[in-house]
Structures are given as structure tokens and as C-alpha cells.
DOZA-911986 format. One record per atom (N, C-alpha, C): residue in one letter; x, y, z. Coordinates in steps of 0.1 Angstrom, whole numbers, padded with zeros to 4 digits, always signed. Layout:
<pts>
aXYZ
...
</pts>
This chain:
<pts>
m-0056+2383+2227
m-0060+2373+2215
m-0048+2372+2204
a-0046+2362+2199
a-0035+2360+2188
a-0038+2367+2178
n-0027+2373+2169
n-0030+2379+2154
n-0033+2368+2147
n-0043+2372+2136
n-0046+2363+2125
n-0037+2359+2115
y-0026+2367+2118
y-0015+2363+2108
y-0001+2367+2115
f+0009+2358+2109
f+0022+2360+2114
f+0032+2363+2102
q+0037+2375+2101
q+0046+2379+2091
q+0061+2375+2092
f+0065+2367+2083
f+0082+2364+2082
f+0086+2371+2071
k+0101+2370+2070
k+0106+2378+2059
k+0101+2374+2044
q+0100+2362+2042
q+0098+2358+2029
q+0083+2352+2027
f+0074+2350+2036
f+0061+2345+2036
f+0053+2349+2048
t+0041+2348+2046
t+0029+2352+2057
t+0023+2340+2060
v+0021+2339+2073
v+0011+2325+2078
v-0001+2331+2083
f-0011+2331+2077
f-0025+2334+2083
f-0030+2321+2090
q-0036+2325+2103
q-0039+2314+2112
q-0052+2315+2121
e-0061+2323+2113
e-0073+2328+2122
e-0082+2313+2122
g-0081+2305+2114
g-0090+2293+2112
g-0082+2281+2118
c-0072+2283+2123
c-0063+2272+2129
c-0062+2274+2143
a-0065+2260+2152
a-0064+2260+2164
a-0050+2262+2171
m-0043+2258+2164
m-0027+2259+2170
m-0020+2271+2162
k-0019+2281+2169
k-0012+2294+2162
k+0004+2292+2159
v+0010+2301+2155
v+0023+2300+2154
v+0029+2303+2168
t+0038+2295+2171
t+0046+2296+2184
t+0062+2295+2182
t+0067+2304+2192
t+0081+2306+2191
t+0090+2291+2189
d+0085+2281+2198
d+0092+2267+2199
d+0088+2261+2185
a+0077+2263+2178
a+0074+2257+2164
a+0084+2265+2154
c+0086+2276+2154
c+0096+2285+2146
c+0111+2278+2149
l+0112+2276+2158
l+0126+2271+2161
l+0128+2256+2156
f+0119+2248+2158
f+0119+2235+2152
f+0119+2237+2139
g+0112+2243+2131
g+0111+2246+2118
g+0124+2251+2110
a+0131+2260+2118
a+0143+2265+2112
a+0155+2253+2115
w+0152+2245+2127
w+0163+2234+2129
w+0163+2224+2117
v+0150+2222+2114
v+0145+2209+2105
v+0151+2215+2093
a+0150+2227+2086
a+0153+2235+2076
a+0168+2232+2073
k+0176+2235+2083
k+0191+2234+2083
k+0194+2218+2081
i+0189+2209+2088
i+0191+2194+2087
i+0188+2194+2073
v+0179+2195+2066
v+0174+2191+2053
v+0185+2197+2044
a+0189+2212+2046
a+0201+2216+2037
a+0212+2208+2039
d+0216+2204+2053
d+0229+2197+2054
d+0229+2183+2048
k+0218+2177+2048
k+0215+2164+2041
k+0209+2165+2029
s+0212+2173+2021
s+0206+2175+2005
s+0209+2165+1999
s+0221+2159+2000
s+0225+2150+1991
s+0218+2137+1993
l+0211+2133+2005
l+0203+2123+2007
l+0187+2125+2005
i+0184+2138+2002
i+0168+2139+2002
i+0169+2145+1986
n+0159+2137+1979
n+0156+2140+1967
n+0144+2152+1965
e+0139+2155+1953
e+0131+2165+1951
e+0118+2164+1956
s+0113+2152+1956
s+0097+2149+1962
s+0098+2140+1973
s+0107+2143+1984
s+0109+2134+1997
s+0104+2139+2008
i+0097+2148+2010
i+0096+2153+2023
i+0081+2153+2027
l+0075+2148+2038
l+0064+2149+2045
l+0063+2156+2057
d+0053+2166+2058
d+0049+2171+2068
d+0035+2166+2078
i+0037+2160+2087
i+0025+2153+2093
i+0018+2163+2103
g+0006+2167+2102
g-0002+2175+2110
g+0003+2189+2109
t+0001+2193+2095
t+0008+2206+2091
t+0003+2219+2099
g-0011+2219+2103
g-0015+2230+2107
g-0017+2243+2097
t-0012+2252+2101
t-0011+2264+2093
t-0001+2263+2080
g+0007+2252+2081
g+0016+2250+2072
g+0030+2256+2072
l+0032+2261+2084
l+0043+2268+2090
l+0056+2261+2086
l+0057+2249+2092
l+0068+2241+2090
l+0072+2239+2073
s+0064+2233+2069
s+0066+2231+2052
s+0071+2246+2046
l+0066+2256+2050
l+0068+2269+2045
l+0083+2273+2048
m+0088+2270+2060
m+0102+2273+2065
m+0111+2263+2058
v+0109+2252+2056
v+0117+2242+2050
v+0118+2246+2032
a+0105+2250+2028
a+0107+2252+2014
a+0115+2264+2011
q+0115+2274+2022
q+0123+2287+2019
q+0139+2282+2018
k+0142+2272+2025
k+0156+2269+2025
k+0162+2258+2017
s+0151+2251+2010
s+0154+2240+2001
s+0148+2240+1987
s+0152+2230+1979
s+0145+2230+1965
s+0134+2218+1965
c+0132+2212+1976
c+0125+2199+1978
c+0108+2202+1976
t+0103+2193+1970
t+0087+2193+1971
t+0083+2187+1983
i+0073+2193+1988
i+0068+2188+2001
i+0054+2185+2003
d+0050+2175+2006
d+0037+2170+2010
d+0033+2172+2024
a+0022+2176+2026
a+0016+2179+2039
a+0004+2172+2041
v+0001+2166+2055
v-0012+2161+2058
v-0017+2169+2070
e-0030+2171+2070
e-0036+2180+2081
e-0051+2172+2082
i-0056+2169+2094
i-0068+2163+2094
i-0081+2174+2096
d-0079+2184+2102
d-0086+2194+2105
d-0091+2201+2092
g-0103+2204+2088
g-0109+2209+2077
g-0104+2225+2075
e-0106+2231+2087
e-0103+2246+2087
e-0088+2248+2084
a-0080+2240+2094
a-0067+2240+2093
a-0061+2236+2079
f-0068+2227+2071
f-0064+2224+2060
f-0066+2234+2049
s-0077+2241+2050
s-0080+2254+2042
s-0071+2265+2045
e-0066+2267+2056
e-0056+2278+2061
e-0043+2275+2053
a-0039+2261+2054
a-0025+2256+2050
a-0026+2258+2034
s-0037+2256+2029
s-0038+2256+2015
s-0036+2270+2009
n-0044+2280+2017
n-0040+2294+2012
n-0028+2299+2017
n-0021+2295+2027
n-0007+2299+2028
n+0003+2295+2019
f+0001+2282+2016
f+0011+2276+2005
f+0008+2283+1991
e-0006+2286+1988
e-0010+2291+1974
e-0004+2307+1975
n-0001+2313+1985
n+0002+2327+1984
n+0015+2328+1987
s+0023+2317+1988
s+0039+2318+1987
s+0047+2316+1977
s+0058+2319+1976
s+0067+2318+1965
s+0070+2306+1960
w+0066+2295+1968
w+0071+2281+1967
w+0058+2270+1963
r+0047+2277+1960
r+0033+2271+1958
r+0033+2260+1950
n+0043+2259+1938
n+0044+2248+1930
n+0050+2236+1937
r+0057+2237+1948
r+0065+2227+1954
r+0058+2222+1967
l+0046+2228+1970
l+0036+2224+1983
l+0025+2220+1980
t+0021+2208+1985
t+0008+2202+1985
t+0004+2197+1999
v-0009+2201+2003
v-0014+2196+2013
v-0027+2188+2011
f-0028+2177+2019
f-0038+2168+2018
f-0047+2168+2032
n-0060+2171+2029
n-0069+2169+2042
n-0073+2153+2044
d-0065+2149+2053
d-0066+2134+2054
d-0058+2130+2070
d-0064+2119+2074
d-0058+2113+2086
d-0046+2106+2081
v-0036+2108+2088
v-0023+2102+2084
v-0023+2088+2086
k-0032+2081+2094
k-0035+2067+2097
k-0041+2063+2083
k-0049+2070+2077
k-0056+2065+2063
k-0044+2068+2053
y-0038+2081+2052
y-0029+2083+2043
y-0017+2074+2041
q-0012+2068+2052
q-0001+2060+2052
q-0006+2046+2045
q-0019+2043+2045
q-0022+2030+2040
q-0023+2033+2024
e-0026+2043+2020
e-0029+2047+2005
e-0017+2050+1997
n-0006+2054+2004
n+0006+2059+1997
n+0017+2048+2000
s+0023+2044+1988
s+0032+2035+1990
s+0047+2039+1988
l+0048+2052+1981
l+0061+2056+1977
l+0066+2063+1991
p+0079+2058+1995
p+0084+2064+2008
p+0089+2078+2007
y+0091+2084+2019
y+0097+2098+2019
y+0111+2094+2024
n+0121+2106+2020
n+0134+2105+2026
n+0133+2114+2039
f+0125+2121+2042
f+0125+2129+2053
f+0109+2133+2060
i+0106+2131+2069
i+0094+2132+2077
i+0095+2143+2088
l+0089+2153+2088
l+0089+2163+2101
l+0074+2164+2106
t+0075+2164+2119
t+0061+2165+2126
t+0062+2173+2139
n+0051+2182+2140
n+0049+2187+2154
n+0034+2181+2158
p+0034+2170+2164
p+0022+2164+2166
p+0014+2167+2178
p+0001+2165+2180
p-0008+2168+2191
p-0002+2158+2202
f+0007+2163+2210
f+0014+2154+2220
f+0012+2154+2234
f+0000+2162+2239
f-0004+2162+2252
f-0014+2149+2255
d-0009+2141+2266
d-0017+2130+2269
d-0024+2129+2284
n-0035+2130+2285
n-0041+2131+2299
n-0036+2143+2308
d-0034+2154+2298
d-0032+2168+2304
d-0045+2174+2305
l-0044+2187+2311
l-0056+2196+2312
l-0061+2200+2297
k-0074+2197+2295
k-0079+2200+2281
k-0085+2212+2282
s-0088+2220+2271
s-0096+2231+2269
s-0110+2229+2266
n-0119+2241+2266
n-0132+2237+2260
n-0134+2236+2247
s-0123+2237+2237
s-0124+2238+2225
s-0120+2225+2220
s-0128+2219+2212
s-0127+2205+2206
s-0116+2206+2195
k-0115+2217+2186
k-0105+2220+2179
k-0092+2221+2182
r-0091+2227+2195
r-0078+2228+2201
r-0073+2215+2207
n-0082+2209+2213
n-0080+2195+2218
n-0073+2187+2207
l-0079+2186+2196
l-0078+2178+2185
l-0062+2181+2179
a-0058+2195+2181
a-0046+2199+2176
a-0034+2197+2186
m-0038+2196+2200
m-0030+2196+2209
m-0028+2181+2217
h-0040+2173+2218
h-0040+2162+2224
h-0040+2151+2218
c-0037+2137+2222
c-0035+2126+2214
c-0048+2120+2213
e-0058+2126+2208
e-0072+2121+2209
e-0074+2113+2194
q-0068+2118+2184
q-0071+2110+2171
q-0059+2104+2167
l-0046+2108+2172
l-0034+2103+2168
l-0023+2101+2180
s-0021+2089+2185
s-0013+2088+2197
s+0002+2087+2190
l+0013+2089+2201
l+0024+2088+2194
l+0028+2073+2191
e+0022+2062+2194
e+0024+2049+2189
e+0019+2048+2175
e+0006+2054+2173
e+0000+2054+2159
e+0009+2062+2148
l+0015+2073+2154
l+0023+2081+2147
l+0034+2075+2142
l+0043+2067+2152
l+0054+2060+2146
l+0050+2050+2137
i+0038+2043+2138
i+0035+2032+2129
i+0034+2038+2114
a+0029+2051+2114
a+0027+2057+2103
a+0040+2062+2096
i+0049+2067+2104
i+0063+2072+2100
i+0071+2058+2094
k+0069+2048+2101
k+0076+2035+2098
k+0072+2031+2084
r+0060+2032+2082
r+0056+2028+2069
r+0058+2037+2058
l+0060+2050+2060
l+0062+2062+2050
l+0075+2066+2048
l+0086+2061+2057
l+0100+2066+2056
l+0108+2056+2049
n+0116+2062+2039
n+0125+2054+2033
n+0137+2049+2042
v+0141+2037+2038
v+0150+2029+2048
v+0162+2037+2051
d+0167+2046+2040
d+0178+2055+2043
d+0174+2069+2051
g+0160+2071+2051
g+0156+2083+2056
g+0157+2088+2069
y+0151+2100+2072
y+0151+2105+2087
y+0140+2111+2091
f+0135+2111+2103
f+0123+2121+2106
f+0127+2127+2119
a+0120+2140+2121
a+0123+2149+2130
a+0108+2152+2137
i+0111+2154+2151
i+0097+2155+2159
i+0099+2166+2170
l+0090+2173+2172
l+0091+2183+2185
l+0083+2179+2194
l+0086+2178+2207
l+0079+2171+2217
l+0080+2181+2233
p+0071+2178+2240
p+0074+2186+2256
p+0085+2177+2260
h+0091+2185+2267
h+0104+2176+2273
h+0102+2164+2282
h+0093+2166+2289
h+0088+2154+2297
h+0083+2141+2290
r+0081+2142+2279
r+0077+2131+2270
r+0087+2127+2261
s+0100+2133+2261
s+0110+2129+2251
s+0116+2115+2256
t+0119+2112+2266
t+0123+2100+2272
t+0115+2088+2266
y+0103+2092+2269
y+0092+2079+2267
y+0091+2077+2252
f+0091+2089+2242
f+0093+2085+2229
f+0105+2081+2226
e+0116+2084+2228
e+0130+2076+2225
e+0129+2062+2228
e+0124+2058+2239
e+0120+2044+2241
e+0113+2038+2229
l+0102+2045+2228
l+0093+2040+2219
l+0097+2039+2203
a+0103+2049+2202
a+0111+2050+2188
a+0121+2036+2185
a+0129+2034+2197
a+0139+2024+2197
a+0131+2011+2194
a+0120+2009+2202
a+0113+1996+2202
a+0108+1995+2186
n+0106+2006+2180
n+0102+2004+2165
n+0113+2004+2155
g+0126+2002+2162
g+0138+2000+2150
g+0144+2014+2148
f+0142+2025+2152
f+0145+2037+2150
f+0159+2041+2157
h+0169+2046+2153
h+0178+2052+2161
h+0180+2067+2162
l+0181+2072+2173
l+0183+2085+2177
l+0197+2092+2169
a+0196+2101+2163
a+0207+2107+2157
a+0211+2120+2162
e+0202+2128+2166
e+0204+2142+2172
e+0193+2146+2182
k+0196+2151+2195
k+0188+2157+2204
k+0190+2170+2209
i+0182+2179+2207
i+0183+2193+2213
i+0173+2197+2222
v+0177+2200+2233
v+0169+2203+2245
v+0167+2217+2246
v+0155+2223+2247
v+0151+2238+2244
v+0147+2243+2257
k+0152+2255+2262
k+0149+2262+2273
k+0144+2277+2271
q+0135+2284+2279
q+0132+2295+2275
q+0144+2306+2278
t+0148+2304+2292
t+0160+2312+2294
t+0169+2304+2301
p+0181+2310+2307
p+0191+2300+2313
p+0186+2295+2325
s+0177+2302+2333
s+0171+2299+2345
s+0159+2289+2345
h+0154+2288+2333
h+0142+2279+2333
h+0145+2265+2331
s+0137+2256+2333
s+0140+2241+2331
s+0136+2238+2314
p+0141+2231+2309
p+0137+2225+2297
p+0123+2224+2295
f+0118+2228+2284
f+0102+2229+2280
f+0098+2220+2268
r+0109+2220+2259
r+0108+2212+2246
r+0119+2205+2244
t+0118+2195+2237
t+0128+2186+2229
t+0129+2185+2215
m+0138+2186+2208
m+0137+2184+2193
m+0145+2171+2189
l+0139+2162+2183
l+0146+2149+2182
l+0148+2144+2166
l+0159+2140+2162
l+0161+2133+2148
l+0163+2118+2149
f+0157+2112+2143
f+0158+2098+2141
f+0162+2091+2129
g+0169+2081+2125
g+0172+2076+2113
g+0168+2059+2114
n+0170+2052+2104
n+0167+2037+2108
n+0183+2031+2108
k+0194+2038+2107
k+0206+2033+2109
k+0213+2039+2120
k+0221+2033+2128
k+0228+2037+2142
k+0239+2047+2137
e+0240+2056+2143
e+0251+2066+2143
e+0256+2073+2156
e+0266+2080+2155
e+0270+2088+2169
e+0259+2099+2170
i+0255+2099+2182
i+0243+2110+2187
i+0249+2122+2190
v+0245+2132+2185
v+0247+2146+2186
v+0235+2153+2198
e+0240+2158+2208
e+0233+2163+2218
e+0237+2177+2222
n+0227+2187+2222
n+0230+2201+2224
n+0217+2208+2230
e+0219+2218+2234
e+0210+2227+2242
e+0208+2242+2234
i+0194+2244+2234
i+0192+2258+2229
i+0185+2267+2238
i+0191+2277+2241
i+0183+2286+2250
i+0176+2299+2242
i+0163+2301+2243
i+0158+2311+2234
i+0162+2324+2238
k+0161+2329+2251
k+0164+2343+2254
k+0174+2345+2266
d+0182+2353+2267
d+0189+2355+2278
d+0185+2371+2282
g+0177+2371+2293
g+0170+2384+2296
g+0158+2387+2287
n+0160+2397+2281
n+0149+2402+2267
n+0157+2401+2255
i+0167+2393+2254
i+0174+2393+2241
i+0176+2378+2237
y+0173+2377+2224
y+0176+2364+2219
y+0189+2358+2219
t+0192+2347+2223
t+0205+2342+2223
t+0211+2339+2209
d+0224+2339+2208
d+0232+2338+2194
d+0227+2325+2187
n+0224+2314+2195
n+0222+2302+2187
n+0207+2301+2181
f+0198+2309+2189
f+0186+2310+2184
f+0185+2319+2173
s+0192+2332+2173
s+0192+2341+2164
s+0199+2336+2151
s+0208+2327+2151
s+0213+2322+2139
s+0206+2313+2131
l+0195+2307+2140
l+0184+2298+2132
l+0173+2304+2126
l+0170+2315+2131
l+0159+2323+2129
l+0160+2336+2120
k+0174+2340+2119
k+0174+2352+2113
k+0169+2354+2098
g+0170+2341+2092
g+0164+2341+2078
g+0149+2342+2077
y+0143+2341+2088
y+0128+2342+2091
y+0122+2354+2098
y+0126+2357+2108
y+0121+2366+2116
y+0123+2383+2111
l+0115+2388+2112
l+0117+2403+2105
l+0126+2413+2110
y+0128+2408+2124
y+0137+2418+2131
y+0150+2413+2138
l+0155+2402+2130
l+0167+2396+2133
l+0175+2398+2123
</pts>
């Protein structure tokens, strides 16, 4: 059974009421996004970040730790929304974090001010084996939000000079890249994630913008044997207690 909380160096994520618990790949994605936001700080103003499908609020908290941005988060599930609200309120960045209990398809119709950066760890499984939990299926499967619908919302909510980042299963990344291109987005960065050197890739982290630029492609391996790799550790050392 997963712990009902996950302790980081500067904040705690309580997760008992959330179907999607804290995972290593989500932490890696959050740290990667936080670095991008810091590197592109001149392009991102103080109220320009949106987290779609925030769950526990993990990604928003990780980005808030490394930036001065104000972050809006959207979460459709009521219990996850309450969990994220409490996690935000108990953090040092409570004044810069706001979560809305809403469907992003509705949210994108009601909000006209664009964001300069959007991040999302969406429900990305489609026609895969489902669990007996309707909450977990909502969190993990494309029942309420397809990747096509997600892109429509991003296109509506993203500033013309903005970027968005997404975490996907590796086997769905090519499909999403083609879908994003068809919607006018350009791939800027692609990171393939492997558990160990001997494992096949299992996640892909993608960064897109509205303007064409040179594509950066890299690979991150989480562990070599029982030890975190240098690349993984360099991203997570500001967050994990024992790095």
C-alpha cells in the first residue's frame, strides 16, 4: 500500500484521497519542467503557468519551489482537488498557487487570458487494461479527456510565444508528436526515460512551442543498478530527501 504522504525537502504531498500517487517518473517530469521554467524565466511572467490535471499538486509545487511564478492548476476529481488544495495551503508558496475544481474543457472556454507555460501529466492510457477503481480509471485513462481534447484546450489557453510540456508513455509519444504537429505545434525538446540501462524506454517528456526551433533530444536513465544516475540526481537533488 502506498504511503498517504510523500516528504520532499521543502514540502509534503499528502495523497490518500488521490487515485494517482506520487511516482518517480512524475517527480522526474516535475524537476525537468521546473528547470525549463527557470531557464526560460525571461519569457514567463509572474502569472503565466497552468497545470492541467494536477492531482495531488505535485508538479505545481515542484515548479513553485524553483521559480517566482504564480501557478493555476485544474483538477476534475473532487477528492484530488481537496488534496491539492490542502497541499498548496500547507506549502511555503500558498500565495502563488491556486487550484480549480473544473474540467479543463470547460475551463478553457471560460478563461480568455493566455498562459506562457502549460504543463500536464494527463490521463494517457487508451484501450489499456483498466482497474476496478473508477477514480483510478479517471486519473489514468482517456475517459473524460482525450489527447485530442487536451491539445484543443492547450491551443486555446497557450500564449502565441508560450511552451507546453507533457509526460506520456513512450509508446504514445510518436502519435502525440504527429497530433501536436497537426495542431500547429513544434517539438522543441524530447527526453526518453528508461528505468535502467537494460530496460526499454517507458516514458517520454516532450516540450512544444508555437514556433519552429532546433529540436533537443536526450535520454535519462533513472537507475544504474541500485544507484540513481548522475543525470537523474542532478534534477532531483533539490527535492528528494536523501540526494
